[in-house]
C-alpha atoms as one frame of an Amber mdcrd trajectory, in Angstrom:
protein
  -0.285  -0.213   0.186   2.402   2.244   0.752   4.604   1.704  -2.308   1.577
   2.494  -4.407   1.366   5.723  -2.516   4.672   6.199  -3.142   4.304   6.036
  -6.698   1.276   8.012  -6.700   2.899  10.675  -5.058   6.281  10.644  -7.486
   3.677  10.108 -10.702   2.021  13.499  -9.675   5.365  15.280  -9.101   6.542
  14.220 -12.605   3.263  15.129 -14.305   4.069  18.607 -12.039   7.448  19.353
 -13.561   6.209  18.641 -17.331   2.620  20.690 -16.711   6.055  23.056 -15.849
   7.696  23.330 -18.902   7.252  25.813 -20.627   8.468  28.395 -18.227  12.153
  26.871 -18.990  11.617  27.864 -22.728   9.882  31.076 -24.531   6.795  29.820
 -26.478   8.531  30.582 -30.166  11.918  28.004 -30.017  11.847  24.231 -29.847
  13.396  21.337 -26.970  16.413  21.208 -30.429  17.012  25.684 -30.003  15.510
  26.434 -33.691  12.961  28.668 -34.341   9.236  27.173 -34.381   7.456  30.193
 -36.661   3.941  30.997 -35.390   0.829  30.911 -37.344  -1.978  32.947 -35.485
  -5.431  32.727 -36.237  -7.257  35.186 -37.665  -9.379  36.656 -34.262 -12.899
  38.099 -34.037 -14.735  39.557 -31.245 -16.076  42.975 -29.411 -11.957  43.686
 -27.922 -10.490  43.214 -32.086 -13.031  45.452 -32.682 -12.473  47.552 -30.084
  -8.276  47.306 -30.719  -8.796  48.142 -34.563 -10.443  51.119 -33.623  -7.555
  52.466 -31.119  -5.069  51.200 -33.320  -5.999  52.817 -36.962  -6.714  55.272
 -34.515  -3.030  55.232 -33.654  -2.414  54.937 -37.007  -3.387  57.547 -38.259
  -2.008  60.181 -35.556   1.268  58.608 -36.079   1.104  59.661 -40.004  -0.718
  62.469 -39.443   1.502  64.558 -36.440   4.859  65.179 -38.949   2.447  67.271
 -41.149   0.687  69.276 -38.096   2.292  72.446 -37.518   1.128  74.529 -34.024
   2.313  77.632 -33.976   4.489  76.815 -37.292   6.136  74.422 -35.696   6.200
  70.854 -36.522   3.465  69.285 -34.010   6.543  66.961 -32.868  10.241  66.494
 -33.496  13.228  64.999 -31.911  15.818  66.327 -33.873  19.029  65.062 -32.296
  21.163  66.311 -35.148  20.498  69.869 -34.687  19.863  69.176 -30.711  16.242
  70.760 -31.398  13.014  69.673 -30.002   9.612  69.984 -30.790   6.532  69.122
 -28.249   3.080  70.292 -29.191   4.834  73.193 -31.239   6.942  73.968 -28.057
  10.707  74.044 -28.417  13.243  72.903 -26.548  16.944  72.913 -26.723  19.616
  71.657 -24.394  19.732  73.910 -21.867  15.557  72.769 -21.330  17.438  68.688
 -20.867  16.316  68.776 -17.047  12.730  68.684 -17.828  13.514  65.822 -20.484
  15.305  63.998 -17.652  12.257  64.670 -15.732   9.767  64.285 -19.253  11.279
  60.064 -18.829  11.337  60.079 -15.097   7.243  60.233 -15.135   7.474  57.981
 -17.941   9.315  55.611 -16.363   6.753  55.906 -13.208   3.773  55.895 -15.332
   4.391  52.319 -16.631   5.694  50.952 -13.549   2.103  52.184 -11.901  -0.076
  51.244 -15.569   2.091  47.783 -15.188   0.857  47.500 -11.289  -2.355  48.113
 -12.608  -2.867  46.377 -16.011   0.116  44.147 -16.873   1.278  43.978 -20.530
  -1.771  46.216 -21.782   0.562  48.310 -23.505   1.963  45.997 -25.282  -1.064
  44.731 -27.518  -3.196  47.498 -27.505  -0.699  50.825 -27.626   2.532  49.580
 -28.417   3.522  50.633 -32.131   5.791  47.335 -33.033   2.461  45.067 -31.836
  -0.012  48.226 -33.590   2.346  47.109 -37.011   2.223  43.880 -36.693  -1.022
  43.058 -36.254  -3.526  45.823 -38.204  -1.409  46.623 -40.913   1.289  43.595
 -41.968  -0.312  40.446 -40.392  -3.354  41.901 -42.488  -1.921  41.924 -44.967
  -0.392  38.887 -44.808  -4.394  37.228 -44.641  -5.312  39.295 -47.303  -2.352
  37.575 -49.649  -1.913  33.863 -48.649  -5.147  33.457 -46.285  -5.821  32.694
 -42.711  -3.683  30.701 -40.025  -4.010  27.022 -42.017  -3.289  28.667 -45.392
  -0.087  30.027 -44.492   0.721  26.631 -42.466   0.085  24.695 -45.810   2.250
  27.137 -48.020   5.075  27.606 -45.457   5.528  23.532 -45.922   4.907  23.683
 -49.854   7.447  23.010 -52.330   8.956  26.417 -54.612   5.606  26.019 -56.818
   3.997  28.811 -58.799   1.716  29.536 -56.336   4.230  29.798 -53.973   6.447
  32.050 -55.624   3.196  34.508 -56.769   1.954  34.724 -52.695   5.820  35.557
 -51.328   6.868  38.079 -53.955   4.069  39.887 -54.187   3.886  39.720 -50.359
   7.713  41.123 -50.150   7.221  43.920 -52.321   3.728  45.165 -50.626   5.885
  44.361 -47.249   9.191  46.380 -48.864   6.624  49.349 -49.768   5.050  49.749
 -46.088   8.113  49.454 -44.580   9.711  51.886 -46.709   6.185  54.463 -45.746
   6.531  53.577 -42.442  11.075  54.446 -41.853   9.839  58.384 -44.067   7.101
  58.997 -41.337   9.716  57.732 -38.709  13.081  60.420 -40.296   9.797  63.232
 -40.819   9.904  62.481 -36.491  14.228  62.737 -36.404  14.898  65.899 -39.109
  11.731  67.230 -39.785   8.837  67.183 -42.989  10.528  69.819 -44.703  14.715
  68.451 -45.006  12.245  65.003 -46.068  10.597  66.428 -48.638  14.252  68.092
 -49.769  15.593  64.739 -49.755  12.315  62.901 -51.746  12.115  65.577 -54.405
  15.974  66.938 -54.677  18.330  65.034 -57.511  20.139  62.010 -55.537  23.456
  63.622 -55.792  22.389  66.478 -52.810  20.980  64.208 -50.421  23.293  61.218
 -50.593  23.048  60.262 -47.211  19.389  61.257 -45.851  18.767  58.403 -49.325
  20.890  56.018 -47.309  19.481  56.740 -44.446  16.078  56.086 -46.235  16.815
  52.627 -46.885  18.560  51.657 -43.843  15.660  52.062 -42.085  13.194  50.282
 -44.521  15.038  47.458 -44.210  15.766  47.404 -40.363  11.516  47.930 -40.725
  11.361  45.146 -43.467  13.463  42.619 -41.314  11.636  43.106 -38.360   7.813
  42.963 -39.792   9.094  40.183 -42.672  11.142  38.157 -39.896  11.590  38.858
 -36.406   7.844  39.295 -35.101   6.473  38.934 -32.293  10.538  37.487 -31.194
  10.492  41.720 -30.327   8.022  41.175 -28.318   9.257  38.085 -26.493  13.168
  38.438 -26.346  14.785  41.498 -27.812  11.851  43.786 -25.906  13.091  44.726
 -21.980   9.352  45.664 -21.009   8.601  42.051 -21.386  11.517  41.132 -19.099
  10.275  44.373 -17.008   6.820  42.961 -16.107   7.939  40.079 -14.483   9.804
  41.880 -11.654   6.450  45.011 -11.326   3.144  42.243 -11.221   1.704  41.458
  -8.432  -1.256  39.108  -7.161  -3.656  42.305  -7.657  -2.141  43.250 -11.436
  -5.057  42.841 -12.972  -3.649  41.089 -15.931  -5.293  38.109 -19.473  -5.930
  34.982 -17.429  -7.709  31.935 -17.192  -9.973  31.001 -14.672  -8.591  27.788
 -13.038 -11.097  27.848 -11.132 -13.938  27.609 -13.236 -11.860  26.037 -15.555
 -10.535  22.750 -14.590 -10.634  20.219 -14.905 -11.167  20.714 -18.350 -12.666
  18.150 -20.844 -13.623  18.445 -24.077 -17.632  18.557 -24.681 -20.561  16.711
 -25.535 -23.952  17.661 -26.758 -26.567  17.260 -23.590 -24.051  16.806 -20.588
 -23.827  17.678 -17.574 -20.780  18.749 -16.745 -20.860  19.344 -13.048 -22.623
  16.227 -12.130 -19.489  14.842 -13.852 -17.089  17.093 -12.021 -15.981  19.019
 -15.376 -14.902  22.623 -15.494 -16.050  25.067 -17.796 -13.382  24.679 -20.189
 -13.410  22.390 -23.266 -10.097  21.779 -23.877 -10.458  23.287 -27.660  -6.969
  25.012 -27.431  -8.965  28.239 -29.646  -6.833  30.477 -26.890  -3.627  29.041
 -28.613  -4.691  29.370 -31.963  -5.168  33.031 -32.111  -1.826  33.142 -29.821
   0.533  35.787 -31.905   3.500  34.566 -29.372   2.541  30.891 -29.596   1.567
  30.323 -25.511  -1.257  28.704 -23.305  -2.566  31.156 -21.485  -3.978  28.220
 -19.279  -0.620  27.947 -17.897  -0.969  31.032 -16.315   0.975  34.466 -16.501
   3.638  34.634 -18.636   6.559  36.584 -20.059   5.447  36.435 -23.851   1.574
  36.874 -23.187   1.224  41.126 -24.480  -2.261  40.708 -23.303  -3.643  41.539
 -26.724  -7.245  39.846 -25.710  -8.020  37.411 -28.367  -7.272  34.602 -26.439
 -10.552  36.408 -25.009 -12.841  37.044 -28.095 -11.763  33.177 -29.103 -13.037
  31.618 -25.804 -16.023  33.748 -25.287 -16.602  33.099 -28.547 -16.915  29.549
 -28.435 -18.298  29.449 -24.464 -21.268  31.063 -26.630 -21.711  28.489 -28.567
 -21.879  25.418 -25.998 -24.044  27.137 -23.487 -21.341  28.483 -21.061 -20.702
  31.785 -19.279 -18.553  34.111 -20.879 -15.625  35.193 -19.215 -13.556  31.672
 -18.708 -10.522  34.186 -20.113 -10.804  37.672 -18.598  -8.946  40.602 -17.328
  -8.285  39.988 -13.944  -5.848  39.546 -11.182  -4.444  36.295  -9.279  -5.778
  36.798  -5.861  -9.751  38.086  -8.340  -9.645  34.587 -10.022  -9.174  33.007
  -6.001 -11.338  35.234  -4.120 -13.411  36.203  -6.753 -12.764  39.372  -6.017
 -12.084  43.272  -8.554  -9.220  45.813  -8.436  -8.134  46.716  -5.362  -6.025
  49.967  -4.852  -3.513  48.811  -2.833  -0.499  50.295  -0.982   1.427  50.391
  -3.462  -0.946  50.957  -6.355  -1.276  54.461  -4.079   2.417  55.137  -3.348
   2.932  55.021  -7.012  -0.096  57.675  -7.949   0.961  60.208  -5.852   4.319
  60.101  -6.843   3.443  60.073 -10.777   0.830  63.143  -9.717   3.504  64.884
  -8.118   6.359  64.676 -10.985   3.478  66.144 -13.334   2.882  68.818 -10.851
   6.869  69.532 -11.227   7.060  69.496 -14.414   3.992  71.662 -15.735   5.511
  73.873 -13.247   8.769  73.689 -14.820   7.089  74.129 -17.849   5.112  77.507
 -16.837   8.480  79.393 -15.430  10.530  78.410 -18.269  12.582  81.415 -20.337
  11.620  82.257 -23.614  15.711  83.151 -23.700  19.024  80.984 -22.363  21.575
  82.288 -21.452  25.304  81.247 -20.992  28.184  83.897 -19.839  31.611  82.371
 -19.183  35.220  84.032 -18.686  37.444  83.114 -21.867  39.254  80.041 -20.902
  42.817  80.747 -20.063  42.401  84.805 -19.732  42.736  86.812 -17.324  42.224
  90.332 -15.876  44.181  93.013 -18.017  45.039  96.631 -16.710  45.025  98.561
 -19.463  47.255 102.188 -20.279  43.838 104.136 -19.341  44.166 102.404 -15.497
  41.490 100.208 -16.521  40.448  96.903 -15.737  39.201  94.368 -18.395  38.206
  91.164 -18.968  36.838  88.935 -21.859  33.796  86.631 -21.212  31.628  84.203
 -24.127  28.360  84.771 -24.483  25.872  81.571 -25.220  22.331  83.271 -26.117
  19.681  80.952 -27.281  16.626  82.593 -28.184  13.335  79.890 -27.861  10.950
  82.157 -29.758  10.561  83.043 -33.074  11.265  86.451 -33.119  13.807  88.558
 -34.369  16.203  90.510 -31.518  18.820  93.289 -31.577  20.874  92.246 -29.096
  22.589  94.667 -26.609  24.638  94.432 -23.544  24.471  96.818 -20.500  25.567
  96.596 -17.211  23.938  97.001 -13.798  27.086  99.127 -12.944  27.174 101.925
 -14.774  31.387 102.166 -14.206  31.108  99.257 -16.145  31.368  99.374 -20.092
  30.546  96.521 -21.739  31.949  96.354 -25.904  30.691  93.832 -27.852  33.282
  91.771 -30.992  31.029  92.600 -33.562  29.198  95.894 -34.093  26.209  93.526
 -34.883  24.108  91.296 -32.486  20.742  89.552 -34.143  19.858  86.724 -32.427
  17.184  84.973 -35.450  13.971  83.597 -33.958  14.432  79.597 -32.394  18.364
  79.981 -32.897  21.350  80.072 -30.687  24.981  81.998 -31.248  27.888  82.515
 -29.397  29.630  85.943 -29.148  32.390  87.635 -26.704  32.428  90.630 -25.346
  35.099  92.788 -23.304  34.434  94.385 -19.924  36.392  97.340 -19.160  35.522
  99.085 -15.386  37.892 101.996 -13.769  41.202 100.612 -11.971  39.550 102.134
  -8.227  35.936 100.083  -9.494  37.880  96.792  -8.141  37.818  95.511  -4.685
  39.715  92.591  -2.993  40.107  91.261  -6.547  36.973  90.871  -7.738  33.633
  93.167  -8.784  30.204  91.212  -9.000  27.415  92.685 -11.268  24.882  91.794
 -13.442  25.546  91.493 -17.123  21.445  92.736 -18.689  20.753  91.204 -22.613
  18.711  93.404 -24.420  16.600  92.798 -27.526  14.783  95.144 -29.531  15.078
  97.622 -26.484  13.742  95.270 -23.870  14.935  93.479 -21.347  15.268  89.478
 -22.333  17.776  87.950 -19.469  20.136  88.645 -16.415  23.326  86.887 -15.917
  25.614  87.733 -12.790  29.413  87.728 -13.416  32.638  88.346 -11.831  34.948
  90.850 -13.024  38.626  89.948 -11.733  41.313  92.468 -10.745  44.618  92.624
  -8.611  43.816  91.545  -5.122  45.650  94.840  -3.272
């Protein structure tokens, strides 16, 4: 008897190990380490329809925003080359880097908070990789090659006329779409006007820009032709990050194992409860539609992007066999065990307060942000000089940035009437959204220097009005 019990326990132990084997490797790699190509079934349902609306709105905005202008500026521009950044029409320069640092921190905190509450929902609904893959390139694939069974058949068959034609059409269409995506991407980097010059001017005048377009086109093509879901399951760091962010209260796409186990095939007219069967009829539809090739019934996995395709497929099956929907749904681990909804835990409240506080700080800094930035430094390697007129002179360098679109005729004056400011150039014109550097000389009477130094303010005057003021130190003899 004891031997039989031991054998039963050992068999149960090894069965559990076998069930948990999916945690030892990703679903798109087999035991030999080779790629398992995913052919997901085309999903249908209410969640899929909502994702389509969100995705196509996202795509419309993505392609339109580079061409929309506010106050004469592109709506969004991240020109790293010229170190010019435009966000909703407001121009930012390297001097505003602290604002970007705060924005990045806010973004990180938001991602953490969003993941704690809703898991990897961003990946399945808003991430550009998923949007382009599932609602652009995958839809093209369905049109050319058919649904998942037809795609599998085409992949296995030898290279004949049908396969060559379909793959050639798919290759050309994928390349054209990748070309459009690459041009849109560059529009955010170099601006639509510069991109238009590359597209319309003779090739030899913008050879570097043309090469950049080809490189980005090839990159996008490679991602959507070959890498596909590998970006989500292997390359993207966010997929790994969620492993340390999720907890038992996070809302994720999950299988209700309490209700679904033990799973068994459906038989018409049976009383599943009387036969101790769960609601899961083991149809496998949730696996067929999964774009990353996992079985959601194994529990929360890093590969799951919360795309909700399995929810739609399961709800359709449940409705067809007369069972309640929601066997797979948005729910937390504790929600499944305790049959409860989302709870505002102390962790969620703390991150929420932190996020609101950071947003408040950012808004305050944006409101008080100056339209001009002035940096005045002593010319490197220089010190004071004593002129023949018994005056002390110091040489300074000025770096002035104009964040507005207006042009200013700049003059420099000093808060001390005894100090004279002499510009190196007679004209000091500061154009809109430009920055310039120049040198100027400070001269003051010998007796105006006390203890080897005098503190004064340099006043920057633009078109007759003070636009900035910077404090400097005039050096002199210490005796």
